[in-house]
C-alpha positions as CSV (number, residue, x, y, z in Angstrom):
1,M,203.5,147.1,286.7
2,G,206.0,144.3,287.1
3,K,204.6,142.4,284.2
4,S,204.8,145.6,282.1
5,I,208.5,146.1,282.9
6,S,209.2,142.4,282.2
7,F,207.3,142.5,279.0
8,K,209.1,145.7,277.9
9,I,212.5,144.2,278.7
10,N,211.7,140.9,276.9
11,S,210.3,142.8,273.9
12,L,213.5,145.0,273.7
13,V,215.8,142.0,273.9
14,I,213.8,140.0,271.4
15,S,213.7,142.9,269.0
16,I,217.4,143.5,269.2
17,V,218.2,139.8,268.7
18,T,215.7,139.6,265.8
19,I,217.3,142.5,264.1
20,I,220.8,141.1,264.5
21,V,219.8,137.6,263.4
22,L,217.7,138.7,260.4
23,G,220.4,141.2,259.4
24,C,223.1,138.4,259.5
25,L,220.9,136.0,257.5
26,L,220.1,138.7,254.9
27,F,223.7,139.6,254.6
28,L,224.6,136.0,254.2
29,F,221.9,135.4,251.6
30,F,222.9,138.4,249.5
31,R,226.6,137.6,249.9
32,T,225.9,134.0,248.7
33,Q,224.0,135.3,245.7
34,S,226.9,137.6,244.9
35,I,229.4,134.8,245.2
36,V,227.4,132.6,242.9
37,H,227.0,135.4,240.4
38,F,230.7,136.2,240.5
39,S,231.7,132.5,240.2
40,N,229.2,132.3,237.2
41,E,231.0,135.1,235.5
42,E,234.5,133.9,236.3
43,L,233.7,130.3,235.2
44,E,232.3,131.5,231.9
45,K,235.2,133.9,231.4
46,N,237.7,131.1,232.1
47,A,235.8,128.7,229.8
48,K,235.9,131.3,227.0
49,Q,239.6,131.8,227.6
50,Q,240.2,128.1,227.4
51,V,238.3,127.5,224.2
52,T,239.9,130.6,222.7
53,E,243.4,129.3,223.5
54,I,242.6,125.9,222.1
55,A,241.0,127.3,218.9
56,Q,243.9,129.7,218.4
57,S,246.4,126.9,219.0
58,V,244.8,124.7,216.4
59,Y,244.8,127.7,214.0
60,N,248.5,128.3,214.7
61,L,249.3,124.6,214.1
62,A,247.4,124.8,210.7
63,E,249.3,127.9,209.9
64,T,252.6,126.3,210.8
65,S,251.8,123.2,208.7
66,D,250.8,125.4,205.8
67,D,254.0,127.5,206.0
68,L,256.2,124.4,206.1
69,S,254.4,122.7,203.2
70,K,254.6,126.0,201.2
71,K,258.4,126.2,201.8
72,M,258.8,122.6,200.8
73,L,256.7,123.2,197.6
74,K,258.7,126.3,196.8
75,T,261.8,124.1,196.9
76,G,259.9,121.6,194.7
77,L,258.9,124.3,192.2
78,N,262.5,125.5,192.0
79,I,263.7,122.0,191.3
80,T,261.0,121.7,188.6
81,K,262.1,124.9,187.0
82,T,265.8,123.8,187.1
83,I,264.9,120.5,185.4
84,V,262.8,122.2,182.7
85,N,265.6,124.7,182.0
86,R,268.1,121.8,181.8
87,F,266.1,120.3,178.9
88,G,266.4,123.6,177.0
89,N,264.1,126.1,175.4
90,I,260.3,125.5,175.2
91,S,258.8,125.5,171.8
92,I,255.6,124.4,170.1
93,Q,255.7,121.5,167.7
94,G,252.3,121.5,166.0
95,T,249.0,120.5,167.6
96,Q,247.5,117.3,169.1
97,R,243.9,116.1,169.5
98,W,242.7,115.6,173.1
99,T,239.5,114.7,174.9
100,A,239.7,117.2,177.6
101,V,237.6,116.7,180.8
102,N,236.7,119.6,183.1
103,Q,237.9,118.5,186.6
104,F,234.9,120.3,188.2
105,S,231.9,119.4,186.0
106,M,233.4,116.3,184.4
107,E,232.1,117.5,181.0
108,S,234.4,116.5,178.1
109,I,235.2,118.3,174.9
110,E,237.3,117.5,171.9
111,V,240.1,120.0,171.4
112,D,243.3,120.5,169.5
113,V,246.1,121.8,171.8
114,P,249.7,122.8,171.1
115,V,252.4,120.2,171.5
116,L,255.1,121.4,173.9
117,S,258.7,120.6,173.2
118,F,261.3,120.8,175.9
119,G,264.7,121.2,174.1
120,G,263.4,119.2,171.2
121,I,261.8,116.5,173.4
122,T,258.0,116.1,173.3
123,I,256.1,114.3,176.0
124,P,253.9,111.4,174.9
125,K,250.3,110.7,176.1
126,V,251.0,108.2,178.9
127,T,248.4,107.0,181.4
128,S,250.3,104.1,183.0
129,F,252.8,104.7,185.8
130,E,254.8,101.8,184.5
131,T,256.0,104.0,181.6
132,K,258.3,106.6,182.9
133,L,258.0,110.2,181.8
134,P,260.5,113.0,181.7
135,I,260.4,116.0,184.1
136,V,257.3,115.0,186.1
137,D,258.6,111.6,187.3
138,E,262.0,113.1,188.1
139,V,260.4,115.9,190.1
140,T,258.3,113.4,192.1
141,N,261.3,111.1,192.7
142,L,263.3,114.1,194.0
143,T,260.7,115.9,196.1
144,G,258.0,113.4,197.0
145,A,255.4,115.8,195.7
146,T,253.1,115.2,192.8
147,S,254.1,116.9,189.5
148,T,252.2,118.1,186.4
149,I,252.9,119.8,183.1
150,F,249.9,121.8,181.7
151,V,249.4,123.3,178.3
152,K,247.3,126.3,177.6
153,M,244.2,125.0,175.7
154,N,242.8,128.2,174.4
155,Q,242.7,132.0,174.6
156,N,240.5,131.7,177.7
157,G,243.5,130.2,179.5
158,D,242.0,126.7,180.4
159,M,244.9,124.5,181.4
160,L,245.1,120.8,180.2
161,R,247.2,118.2,182.1
162,I,249.4,116.5,179.5
163,A,251.8,114.8,181.9
164,T,251.4,114.2,185.6
165,T,252.1,112.0,188.6
166,V,248.7,112.8,190.1
167,Q,246.8,109.6,190.2
168,K,243.1,109.1,189.4
169,K,240.9,106.7,191.4
170,T,241.4,104.2,188.6
171,G,245.2,104.2,189.3
172,E,246.1,105.9,186.1
173,R,247.8,109.2,185.5
174,A,245.2,112.0,185.5
175,I,246.1,113.3,182.0
176,G,243.4,114.8,179.9
177,T,241.8,116.7,182.7
178,Y,241.9,120.4,182.7
179,I,241.5,123.4,185.0
180,P,239.0,125.9,183.6
181,A,239.9,129.6,183.7
182,K,236.5,130.1,185.4
183,N,235.3,128.2,188.5
184,P,231.8,126.7,188.6
185,D,230.6,129.7,190.5
186,G,231.7,132.0,187.6
187,Q,234.7,133.5,189.5
188,D,238.2,133.5,188.0
189,N,240.2,130.4,189.0
190,P,242.9,131.9,191.2
191,V,245.6,129.5,189.9
192,V,244.9,130.3,186.2
193,S,244.5,134.0,187.0
194,A,247.9,134.1,188.6
195,I,249.6,132.2,185.8
196,L,248.1,134.4,183.1
197,Q,249.5,137.4,184.9
198,D,253.0,135.7,184.8
199,K,253.0,135.0,188.6
200,D,253.7,131.9,190.6
201,Y,250.8,130.6,192.7
202,Y,251.1,129.1,196.2
203,G,248.1,127.9,198.1
204,R,245.2,125.5,198.3
205,A,243.8,124.2,195.0
206,F,241.5,121.5,193.8
207,V,243.4,118.9,191.8
208,V,241.5,116.3,189.8
209,D,239.3,115.0,192.6
210,Q,240.6,116.4,195.9
211,W,242.2,119.4,197.6
212,Y,246.0,119.9,197.5
213,V,248.5,122.3,198.9
214,T,250.1,123.5,195.7
215,A,252.6,125.6,193.8
216,Y,252.3,126.6,190.1
217,S,254.6,128.5,187.8
218,P,254.2,129.7,184.1
219,L,255.8,127.9,181.2
220,K,256.9,130.4,178.5
221,L,258.4,130.4,175.1
222,A,261.6,132.3,174.4
223,N,259.6,135.4,173.5
224,G,257.8,135.4,176.9
225,Q,254.5,134.0,175.6
226,I,252.8,131.9,178.3
227,V,251.9,128.5,176.8
228,G,251.3,126.4,180.0
229,M,252.4,125.9,183.5
230,V,254.1,123.4,185.9
231,Y,252.8,122.2,189.2
232,V,253.9,120.5,192.4
233,G,251.6,119.6,195.2
234,I,250.7,117.5,198.2
235,P,247.3,116.2,199.1
236,Q,245.9,118.4,201.9
237,K,244.9,115.3,203.7
238,T,248.5,114.3,203.8
239,V,249.6,117.6,205.2
240,E,246.8,117.7,207.8
241,E,247.2,114.1,208.9
242,G,249.3,114.7,211.9
243,L,247.2,117.8,212.9
244,R,244.0,115.7,212.4
245,K,245.3,113.1,215.0
246,A,246.2,115.9,217.4
247,I,242.7,117.4,217.0
248,Y,241.0,114.1,217.7
249,S,243.0,113.8,221.0
250,I,242.0,117.3,222.3
251,K,239.4,117.1,225.1
252,I,237.8,120.2,226.6
253,G,236.3,119.7,230.0
254,E,234.6,116.4,230.3
255,T,233.1,116.0,226.8
256,G,234.0,119.1,224.8
257,Y,236.1,118.8,221.7
258,V,237.5,120.6,218.6
259,Y,235.9,120.3,215.2
260,V,236.6,121.7,211.7
261,L,234.0,122.7,209.1
262,G,234.4,123.6,205.4
263,G,234.2,127.4,204.9
264,S,233.3,127.6,201.2
265,G,232.4,125.8,198.0
266,K,231.1,122.2,198.0
267,E,232.5,121.6,201.5
268,K,230.8,124.7,203.1
269,G,229.2,123.6,206.3
270,H,230.5,120.0,206.0
271,Y,232.5,118.3,208.7
272,I,236.1,118.2,207.7
273,I,237.1,116.9,211.1
274,S,234.4,115.7,213.6
275,K,234.6,114.3,217.1
276,G,236.7,111.2,216.8
277,G,236.4,111.4,213.0
278,K,233.1,109.5,213.1
279,R,231.1,112.1,211.1
280,D,233.8,113.4,208.7
281,G,232.2,114.6,205.5
282,E,228.7,115.0,206.9
283,N,226.7,118.0,205.7
284,L,225.6,120.1,208.6
285,W,224.7,123.3,206.7
286,E,221.0,123.0,207.4
287,S,221.4,121.8,211.0
288,K,219.3,123.6,213.6
289,D,219.8,123.7,217.3
290,A,217.0,122.9,219.9
291,N,215.6,126.5,219.4
292,G,215.5,126.2,215.6
293,K,218.6,128.4,215.0
294,L,220.7,127.6,211.9
295,F,223.8,127.7,214.1
296,I,226.2,126.1,211.6
297,Q,225.4,128.8,209.0
298,E,225.8,131.4,211.8
299,I,229.3,130.1,212.7
300,V,230.5,129.7,209.1
301,N,229.2,133.0,207.9
302,G,230.3,134.8,211.0
303,T,233.9,133.6,210.9
304,T,234.6,133.7,207.1
305,E,233.8,137.4,207.2
306,K,236.9,138.0,209.2
307,P,239.6,135.3,208.7
308,G,241.9,134.8,211.6
309,E,239.6,136.4,214.2
310,I,238.1,134.5,217.1
311,K,234.3,134.7,217.5
312,F,232.1,133.2,220.2
313,F,228.8,131.3,219.6
314,R,226.3,129.7,221.9
315,Y,223.8,127.0,220.8
316,D,222.1,123.9,222.0
317,W,223.7,120.8,220.5
318,K,222.9,117.1,220.7
319,N,225.5,114.5,219.8
320,P,224.0,111.1,218.8
321,E,225.1,109.6,222.2
322,D,223.5,112.5,224.2
323,P,220.1,111.9,225.7
324,A,219.1,115.6,225.2
325,P,220.5,118.9,223.7
326,R,223.1,120.7,225.8
327,T,224.1,124.3,225.6
328,K,227.5,124.7,224.1
329,I,229.9,127.6,224.2
330,V,232.2,127.7,221.1
331,A,235.2,129.8,220.0
332,A,235.6,129.7,216.2
333,I,238.2,131.0,213.8
334,Y,238.6,130.8,210.0
335,H,241.8,129.7,208.4
336,K,241.4,131.0,204.9
337,D,244.3,129.2,203.2
338,W,242.9,125.8,204.2
339,D,239.3,126.9,204.1
340,W,238.9,125.6,207.7
341,V,236.4,126.9,210.2
342,I,238.0,125.7,213.5
343,G,235.6,125.4,216.4
344,A,236.6,124.6,220.0
345,G,233.6,124.0,222.3
346,T,232.6,123.1,225.8
347,Y,229.3,122.4,227.4
348,E,227.7,124.9,229.8
349,D,226.6,122.3,232.3
350,E,230.2,121.1,232.6
351,I,231.4,124.7,233.1
352,Y,228.9,125.3,235.9
353,V,229.5,122.1,237.8
354,V,231.9,124.0,240.1
355,R,229.4,126.9,240.5
356,D,226.6,124.4,241.4
357,K,228.9,122.8,244.0
358,I,229.6,126.2,245.5
359,A,225.9,127.1,245.5
360,N,225.1,123.9,247.2
361,E,227.7,124.4,249.8
362,L,226.5,128.0,250.4
363,S,222.9,126.8,250.6
364,S,223.9,124.2,253.3
365,L,225.7,127.0,255.1
366,I,222.6,129.2,255.1
367,Y,220.4,126.3,256.4
368,F,223.0,125.7,259.1
369,M,223.0,129.4,260.0
370,I,219.2,129.4,260.2
371,I,219.2,126.6,262.7
372,V,221.9,128.3,264.7
373,A,219.9,131.6,264.5
374,V,216.7,129.8,265.8
375,V,218.7,128.2,268.7
376,I,220.3,131.6,269.5
377,Y,216.8,133.2,269.3
378,L,215.3,130.6,271.8
379,I,218.3,131.0,274.1
380,A,217.9,134.8,274.0
381,I,214.3,134.6,274.9
382,F,215.0,132.3,277.8
383,V,217.8,134.5,279.1
384,S,215.7,137.6,278.6
385,I,212.9,136.1,280.7
386,Q,215.3,135.2,283.5
387,V,217.0,138.6,283.4
388,S,213.7,140.5,283.2
389,K,212.6,138.6,286.4
390,K,215.7,139.7,288.3
391,I,215.4,143.3,287.1
392,S,211.6,143.5,287.7
393,Q,211.5,142.0,291.2
394,P,213.4,144.8,293.1
395,V,211.3,147.3,291.2
396,I,208.1,145.6,292.2
397,R,209.3,145.3,295.9
398,S,210.1,149.1,295.9
399,A,206.8,150.0,294.4
400,R,204.9,147.8,297.0
401,L,206.9,149.4,299.9
402,A,206.2,152.9,298.7
403,E,202.5,152.0,298.4
404,L,202.3,150.7,302.0
405,I,204.1,153.7,303.4
406,S,201.8,156.0,301.6
407,R,198.9,154.3,303.3
408,G,200.5,154.4,306.7
409,D,200.8,150.6,306.9
410,F,204.2,150.6,308.5
411,T,203.8,147.0,309.9
412,N,203.7,145.4,306.4
413,A,206.2,147.9,305.2
414,T,208.6,146.7,307.9
415,K,208.0,143.1,306.9
416,I,208.9,143.8,303.3
417,L,212.1,145.6,304.5
418,N,213.0,142.6,306.7
419,E,212.4,140.0,303.9
């Protein structure tokens, strides 16, 4: 009977302790998982916010640079118009034979074009910068921008450079090159299209052999007939130089960075600005991540659909210096005027360094609590045994006494009472 009571007491205590300890451990385990999950969500949220802010900041800087350059070019275009007006009325003085070279295809044709006269002064064919030209050299000296006079070659509206301060790679003036009314893709050239509609054009344009930030305005006879156009422009590389240096210096996390891709045309999917400038100009259009996804195409197509809108992408990317691909989270936005797809990315493993530290600390805490629980469990068993003995002994003594009395054995009963 005594053993039964002791066993029941021990079983009850052990059960209660077991329930409490297991309950605490289970609560701690699920709470740990909840904390890790929460930290996971918060870290990714913060990472997305960070790359979003950086991508948006670079976009805003490009927008500011673009606005400033356009304002400067507007001033330059007004100066050009003033100089042209100072010379007097524009007229046509016969025709002149030119070998005209398409600036896109580099195909040449022989063509007779009108000779423009500015207040009776015609501009000679000059390729050397040592020989000074009216209007264009004056504009460049006053504004610092390149300047060009175009004549309308034909009814299509192709525009031929007859005087310019734009320099070819050979060091000569880029006269004799022309802007076709139709781009290589068959679309209307936006510059020519605006001019033929008697509108000024401000924006990015391909000039001879590179992209410029430009301004164009029609040249008209006294009767309003459009016979050409004037231009002022700055190489986009010059405008973006300060911004390029700023982008090179941006660091996201430990190894994340900002990059810029071309959004259309021949530069579509090419690095405009790469990490540290080491891969500028490289074609990434067919690049696949570790899972075979054409992620560059996904980024370019996804952002150019909605210019100025941030979009998120995730892909596995391997830089040449990396031993293996790493998952990257990127915020990307398209700047239409510059044809820039701006991407700001950080690596997932760097984001989750804090989460992993938290998880490790919590795991250590769980292991510690298990050890503590085992110690408490053993102590509880020891205490239970001791307590059960103290509780069961009087019960056993009373039961023995009752048994002796019921048998009439008062001698032994008296001994038990006297013990």
